[in-house]
C-alpha positions in Angstrom: 0.0 0.0 0.0 3.0 2.3 0.4 4.3 2.1 -3.1 3.6 0.0 -6.3 5.4 -0.7 -9.5 8.9 -0.8 -7.9 11.5 -1.4 -10.6 14.5 -3.7 -10.7 18.0 -2.4 -10.3 21.7 -3.3 -10.1 23.0 -3.8 -6.6 25.9 -1.2 -6.3 28.0 -3.4 -4.0 27.9 -6.7 -5.8 26.7 -5.6 -9.3 24.2 -8.4 -9.2 20.8 -7.7 -10.9 18.0 -7.2 -8.5 14.6 -8.3 -9.9 11.6 -6.6 -8.4 8.5 -8.7 -7.9 6.5 -5.8 -6.5 5.1 -4.8 -9.8 2.1 -2.9 -10.9 0.4 -5.9 -12.6 -0.4 -9.4 -11.4 1.9 -11.0 -13.9 4.9 -9.0 -12.8 4.5 -10.3 -9.2 5.1 -13.9 -10.1 8.5 -15.4 -10.6 9.0 -16.9 -14.0 10.5 -20.2 -15.2 13.3 -18.3 -16.9 14.2 -16.6 -13.6 14.1 -19.9 -11.7 15.3 -22.6 -14.1 19.0 -22.3 -13.1 18.5 -22.0 -9.4 18.9 -24.8 -6.8 17.0 -22.9 -4.1 15.2 -19.6 -3.2 15.7 -18.2 0.3 12.7 -16.3 1.7 13.8 -14.0 4.5 10.9 -11.6 5.2 9.4 -10.1 8.3 5.7 -10.7 7.9 3.1 -8.7 9.8 0.7 -11.6 10.7 -2.2 -10.3 8.6 -3.8 -11.9 5.6 -3.5 -8.8 3.4 0.3 -8.3 3.9 1.8 -8.9 0.5 4.8 -10.8 1.7 2.5 -13.7 2.3 1.2 -13.8 -1.3 4.7 -13.4 -2.6 5.8 -16.4 -0.6 2.9 -18.3 -2.0 3.8 -17.4 -5.5 7.3 -18.8 -5.1 5.8 -22.1 -3.7 3.5 -22.3 -6.7 6.4 -21.6 -9.0 8.5 -24.3 -7.3 5.7 -26.8 -7.7 5.5 -26.0 -11.4 9.3 -26.5 -11.6 9.0 -29.8 -9.9 6.5 -31.0 -12.5 9.2 -30.2 -15.1 11.8 -32.3 -13.2 13.5 -29.4 -11.5 13.6 -29.8 -7.7 13.7 -26.1 -6.7 13.8 -25.8 -2.9 12.0 -22.9 -1.1 13.9 -22.2 2.1 12.0 -19.9 4.6 14.1 -18.4 7.3 11.4 -18.1 9.9 10.7 -14.9 11.9 8.3 -14.0 14.7 4.7 -13.2 14.1 5.0 -9.6 15.4 1.5 -9.7 16.9 1.8 -13.2 18.4 0.9 -16.7 17.3 -2.2 -17.4 19.4 -4.9 -15.0 18.2 -7.0 -16.1 15.2 -9.5 -13.4 14.4 -11.5 -11.7 11.7 -13.6 -13.1 8.9 -12.2 -15.9 6.8 -12.1 -14.5 3.2 -14.6 -15.9 0.7 -13.7 -18.7 -1.6 -12.3 -18.0 -5.1 -11.5 -14.3 -4.4 -7.7 -14.5 -4.5 -5.7 -11.3 -4.9 -2.3 -10.0 -4.1 -3.7 -9.0 -0.7 -5.7 -12.3 -0.2 -3.6 -15.2 -1.3 -6.2 -17.8 -0.2 -9.1 -18.3 2.2 -7.8 -17.2 5.6 -8.9 -15.0 8.5 -7.6 -11.4 8.8 -5.3 -12.4 11.7 -4.1 -15.9 11.3 -1.7 -16.3 14.2 1.0 -18.1 12.1 4.6 -17.3 11.2 5.6 -17.0 7.6 7.3 -20.4 7.8 4.1 -21.9 9.1 2.1 -20.2 6.4 4.5 -21.6 3.7 3.8 -25.1 5.0 0.0 -24.2 5.1 0.1 -22.9 1.5 2.0 -25.9 0.3 -0.5 -28.3 1.8 -3.8 -26.5 1.5 -3.5 -24.6 -1.8 -4.7 -26.7 -4.6 -3.5 -27.1 -8.2 -4.5 -29.4 -11.1 -3.1 -32.9 -11.0 -0.5 -33.5 -13.7 -2.1 -36.9 -14.4 -5.8 -36.1 -13.9 -6.9 -32.7 -15.1 -10.2 -32.9 -13.2 -8.5 -33.6 -9.9 -7.1 -30.9 -7.5 -4.0 -31.8 -5.5 -1.8 -29.9 -3.0 1.0 -27.9 -4.4 3.6 -30.3 -3.0 6.7 -28.2 -3.6 10.0 -28.7 -1.8 9.6 -26.4 1.2 12.1 -26.2 4.1 11.6 -23.9 7.1 14.5 -23.0 9.2 12.9 -22.7 12.6 13.5 -19.9 15.2 14.9 -20.7 18.6 13.2 -19.5 21.8 10.1 -18.0 20.2 6.8 -18.8 21.9 3.3 -18.3 20.4 2.3 -15.9 23.1 5.0 -13.4 22.3 4.4 -10.1 20.6 7.5 -8.7 19.0 8.5 -6.4 21.9 8.7 -9.6 24.1 11.4 -11.2 21.9 14.3 -9.0 22.8 15.0 -8.3 19.1 15.4 -4.7 17.8 12.3 -3.4 16.0 12.9 -2.7 12.3 10.0 -1.4 10.3 8.6 -4.3 8.2 7.3 -1.6 5.9 7.4 2.2 6.1 4.1 2.7 7.9 4.5 -0.1 10.4 6.6 1.6 13.0 5.8 0.0 16.4 4.2 -3.0 18.0 1.2 -0.7 18.9 0.7 0.2 15.3 1.1 -3.5 14.2 -1.5 -4.5 16.8 -4.0 -2.0 15.5 -3.1 -2.6 11.8 -5.4 -5.6 11.3 -8.4 -3.6 12.3 -7.8 -0.2 10.8 -6.4 -1.4 7.5 -8.9 -4.2 7.1 -12.0 -2.0 7.2 -11.0 1.6 6.5 -8.1 1.6 4.1 -10.3 1.7 1.0 -12.9 4.0 2.3 -12.6 7.8 2.5 -11.3 7.7 6.1 -7.5 8.2 6.7 -5.8 5.4 8.7 -3.0 7.7 9.6 -0.7 7.2 6.6 1.3 10.3 6.0 1.4 11.2 9.7 4.0 10.4 12.4 1.8 7.7 13.9 0.2 5.5 11.1 -2.6 3.1 12.3 -2.8 4.9 15.6 -5.2 7.5 14.3 -8.3 7.6 12.1 -9.2 10.9 10.5 -11.6 12.6 8.1 -12.7 16.2 7.5 -16.3 15.2 8.3 -15.5 13.8 11.8 -16.7 15.4 15.0 -13.7 14.0 16.8 -15.1 14.2 20.3 -18.5 12.8 19.3 -16.9 9.8 17.5 -14.4 9.2 20.4 -17.2 9.2 22.9 -19.3 6.9 20.8 -16.5 4.4 20.5 -15.7 4.7 24.2 -19.3 3.9 25.0 -18.9 0.5 23.2 -16.5 -0.7 26.0 -14.1 -2.3 23.5 -11.4 -4.3 25.4 -7.8 -3.3 25.1 -8.1 0.1 23.5 -9.0 3.7 24.4 -10.1 6.6 22.2 -9.4 10.3 22.4 -10.2 13.3 20.1 -7.3 14.8 18.2 -6.2 16.3 15.0 -3.6 15.1 12.4 -1.8 16.7 9.6 -1.3 14.6 6.5 2.0 15.1 4.8 2.1 16.7 1.4 4.5 14.4 -0.4 4.8 12.1 -3.4 2.6 9.4 -1.9 -0.5 11.6 -2.0 -2.2 9.8 0.9 -5.9 10.7 1.5 -6.3 14.3 2.6 -2.6 15.1 2.0 -1.5 18.6 3.0 -4.6 19.0 5.3 -5.0 19.2 9.0 -8.2 17.3 9.9 -10.1 16.0 12.9 -9.0 12.6 14.2 -9.5 10.0 16.9 -6.4 8.7 18.5 -6.3 5.0 19.5 -4.2 3.8 22.4 -3.6 0.1 23.0 -3.9 -0.6 26.7 -3.8 -4.4 26.5 -2.3 -6.3 23.5 -3.9 -9.6 24.5 -7.3 -8.3 25.2 -7.7 -6.4 21.9 -9.4 -8.2 19.1 -8.2 -5.9 16.3 -10.4 -7.1 13.5 -13.4 -6.7 15.8 -12.2 -3.2 16.6 -12.1 -2.5 12.8 -15.8 -3.5 12.6 -16.6 -1.3 15.6 -14.9 1.6 13.9 -16.5 1.3 10.5 -20.0 0.7 12.0 -19.7 3.7 14.3 -18.6 6.0 11.4 -21.4 4.7 9.2 -23.9 5.2 12.0 -22.8 8.8 12.7 -21.9 9.9 9.1 -24.0 7.7 6.8 -23.9 10.2 3.9 -20.2 11.1 4.1 -18.7 7.6 4.5 -17.9 6.0 1.2 -18.1 2.2 1.3 -17.8 1.5 -2.4 -14.4 -0.2 -2.1 -14.5 -1.4 1.5 -14.6 -5.1 0.4 -11.1 -4.7 -1.2 -9.5 -6.1 2.0 -12.5 -7.4 3.9 -13.2 -10.0 1.2 -16.3 -11.2 2.9 -19.6 -10.4 1.2 -21.6 -11.2 4.3 -19.5 -9.0 6.5 -19.8 -6.0 4.1 -23.6 -6.6 3.8 -23.9 -6.6 7.6 -22.0 -3.3 7.8 -24.3 -1.7 5.2 -27.4 -3.1 6.9 -26.4 -1.5 10.2 -26.0 -4.8 12.1 -24.5 -4.7 15.6 -20.7 -5.1 15.4 -20.8 -7.8 18.1 -23.2 -9.9 16.0 -21.0 -9.5 12.9 -18.0 -10.7 14.9 -19.9 -13.6 16.2 -20.9 -14.7 12.7 -17.2 -15.4 11.9 -16.8 -18.0 14.6 -17.6 -21.2 12.7 -15.2 -20.4 9.9 -12.5 -19.4 12.4 -12.9 -22.7 14.3 -12.5 -24.7 11.0 -9.4 -22.7 10.1 -7.9 -23.2 13.5 -8.4 -26.9 13.1 -6.7 -27.0 9.6 -3.7 -24.9 10.7 -2.8 -27.3 13.5 -1.1 -29.6 11.0 1.3 -26.9 10.0 2.3 -25.2 13.3 6.0 -25.4 14.3 6.0 -23.8 17.7 
């Protein structure tokens, strides 16, 4: 979401060509046979954010798909994942499971918003649960079955958020700047990124503020506070959106905002928070809020319909539970920690 269409380059230190797979088209995001045919292995060393729509996950999946295709050609290309912590922990599984057959770069396959898996575990999950056409029976779907190796971490426990690991924080992407922001990210990004509400991009504290010119900041903060949402508090504020090349929503403007403060990482259900936010905004500002593209990351038709129908946020969250239970059962075969 920070930048698209990044081009390849020559590394100045080694003079090795760097191929960008963060292209502007779906085709440019997939590794090709010509790029892989002379390789023995591909090493994946990425810090994921623990959220279904983080594109590192789809990119890892694309490499596993490509390795499976190479295997069918007799080329045993190994995908080696150097595992890293899930920065928001490995226990919470939250949010709607995305609808079937709606894969995108931000929705690699049917998964909940917050899946509670490391990238290594996801690689194993993708390899076993993603289906492809059988090379011997065109009408049969089989697992990808690529050669995937995960180099496990030492000393990581599923209950750990990143600030409990003792590792230095390095931004996984420009707008994820703290554990607090990463904890709020699954909620704010999931429901509001593709509406006309700012999620704080272009400010010093992305994902810790929501803002729009039509907000009554105190009124919205009070309405959210009245919902008694565990693990987070709300306060009225203002933000100034930077005027720069990214042209984030409301760039160059100072607008009313609600600041979110995480008070308990473990108590906060961030996708449920996202539903509370979008429902409160729709209730208070039905004419101003634009939901036309809200499903871009939600990827759940029933959830979007429930938001538009004005259903209670808690009933929307409850409706996800059966799918979440089924996902949690499936993922147990792929967990490493």
